[in-house]
N, C-alpha and C positions, 0 to 999 in steps of 0.2 A: 790303467789302474791296475795296482798293484790287489792280489789277495792273500790272505792271511790267515792264516787258519788259527785259531783262538777258538780261548776256555770257551766254555757257558758262564763262567761266572763272570769273563775279558766280556762276552756277548750283553749280559743282563747291566754290564755297567754302564758301557758305550751306551749300548738306547735308552737307558735307563726304567722299562721294559720287569721287572723283574721276577716272571710269568715266565724268558726269554727259554733261564736254562732247561722245562718240561718237553720246550715246546717241539725239537725235532735232536738229528743225533749228529750233525758237523755243523761247522760255522766258521767261517771265512769271516774275519774287516779289508772293507774295501777304503783305499789311499793308504796314505802314511798315516803313521804314529799321532805324529798331530798338525793331523788333518785330518780325522775320520770324515767315510762321508756316508757306512753304511755298515747294516751288520746282517748276509748271508742267512739266515738258519734254512740247511736241509736237512731232511726228513723222509727215507723213501720214495715215492715217487713226485713225491712233494717240496716245496723252497718258500721260504716266505723272504723279503725286504725288508726291513728295519731301518729307515732313515728319520735322527736320532733332530738333524736341524730343517734339511732341502729335499727337496729331488729333481739330484743331478740326471738329466736324460742318458747321459755317461754310465752315471755310476749301474741305470736300469743296466741299458744293455751287457758290459760287464755283468753284474750277477746272471742276465739271459745265459750271456754264451760258461756259464760256470755251472748250476747246474744242466744245462744239456750236459756237456761233459761226462754224469754221475745219471746221465741215463736222467735226470727228473725233470717239471715243471713248474716252471714261476706261475705261482697260483695266486698271493696278491702282494701290496706293496702297504707298509705301515709306517705316517710320515704323522704331524704336527697338521695339528684341521686348519693352518694359516697356509700351510704352505701352496707354495703355486707348482699347479706339475703340467706333463706336457699333452698336447690336447690327447696321443693315443690313449694316455691312465682314461682310464671311468674308476669317479666315482664309486662309492658303496655308505657300508653302513658310518659311525660316525662313532666314537670309542671312548666313553669316560670313566678314568680312575675317580670311583669314591671316597672318601676316609673321612675318618672320626676318630675326633683327642679328646680325651679328659673333658679337656674345657668347652665343649659342646653341652654337655650338665647329662647327669644320669636317665637312664630309662628303667619304663614301667616295670615289676617284677614278675615272671612269664607264669603263667601256668602250669605248665612245660619245662623242664629242665633237658639240656643236650645229654645222650644216649651215648655211653659209648654202640658199634652195631660194625659190622663187615664190610672191608670195602667193596663186596660183590651186588650191595646196598647200590651205590650208584651207578657200577657198572647195567645192574638189570634195570634203572628208572631211567636211566642216563634223558634218550634218546627222547620216549613221553612227559619227561617230566618238564625239559627245554622248550615254552614257547617257541621261542625263535633261535637258527642256531647261532650257537653258543662262538663265538669267536676261534681264527685258527692258535693261538698257542695256550687256549681254554677246551678245546676236544679233545672228546675222550683218552683219543692216541697222548695225548701230552699229559693228562690229570694222569696215568693207570705212570707215571714215574716219577709222580711226589714222593711215592714210598722210598722211593732209593735215592732221589735227588735232597730233605731234608730229613731223613733219618725221623729221630725219636722226637722231630720238636712238628715232625706233624699229627695232625689231630683230625678224627671223622667221624662224625655224631652227629646222629636225628636226630628228630621229636617226634613223641607221639602224641595222637589223640586218640581220644577214647581205645587204645589198643590198637592201634591204627600206624604203622610210621605215616606221617603226613610230610616232611619235611628233611634237606638232609646241607650240612655245612661239610667243607674240608678249611681245614689252614693250618696254617705253619705259624709254630712262638718259638720267638727271637728275645728272652727278655718282657720289656714293658711292650714291643713291636710287631702287632701280629698283623698277617702277610693268608688274606679271604681268597683261597683258587677258585675256584666254586660254590656253589646251595642253588639248591628246582625245592619246589616243593610240587604234591599230588597235584593235576591240573583239574583233580577232582572237587579239593575242598578249594581251590583259589590262593592267592596271590596272596590276596589281604588280609585273611582268616590263617593261613598259614606260613602266611612269607616272615610275620611278624615275630615266632615265637624263636624261630633263630638266633636272630639278632638281638633282640631282649639278654635272652638266656647268653648269648657269647659277652654281654656288655656287662652281663651280671659275676661272667664270670673272670672275666679281664678286667675292670673297671679304670683303669692306669693306664692303660694303654691304645697304645695313637692304632687304628686299623683300619689295615689298607686292599681296600678292592678293587683289584684291575681290570681293567679292556671287559668294561660290559657294554656291547651291543646297546646303542641309546635305542632301538626298538625295541630292550626285551621288558617285560611286564614288572622281572625283581625292579628298576630303579624307584619307581612307588617305593616298597618297600624303605627302598635305599633315603627318599625324602617322610618318608616315616620317619623315622629312628636318627633322623637331624643328619645324616652322613653330608662331605658337601662336595662337587667335584673338583678337585685338584688340577688332569691330566684332558685335555680334548684334543684326541687325534682320527686320524679320517683310514678308514680302508681305499685301499690303492686297486684294482683288478687291467690287468693288460685287454686294449686293443688291437695289440696287433704284437706281430714277433718281428724278433730280429733279422734284418737278413745280413747285415753287410758286414 
């Protein structure tokens, strides 16, 4: 199995995972250029394997060998939801990619508007404000790379209610394309009350945009907000974890 180092942008295109450039420091394509079998993302002690079409055991084995060379551990694989998998992979969460287009209609104007804030607000509240663990490509270590990856297109905004920050949203803007990297709410306020205003205010600011929010665990309460804001699921993936290591 051939492994070739590729750029973050090539990794994102190959896997159709737009968050992948944030997720890791090194990327490797597995397989021939005209028959790509997967992309390995290595980030320090951890690595993840992203499979665009199917799960081939020889691809997972090759990825495991590569991460051992880096002194890393392969923590998970991500593949399309209906991809069959060998028995030594254990299924984890289903991952949803949400999207909203101008054709989905207007949203009510919120009382609150999006306010700029320091990125430290996200760092300070990230762990407590996520009711379920975020996906590997949306973990805090990955989001810290967002300013370097997206530059001036990146926006970090908060919602203030009664003078307190109750929600934040991190997103990147490119013309009429908006990519939501993360959003979270103060659990003391609740996802229903605190979760709608950032997405309503995002619509108010970018009414003609196609907004995409990738890689949300199916168990995340924020999915309720997506449904209420008339987002729809455009892709489904599955997390897989390894139950055995390659010895051969």
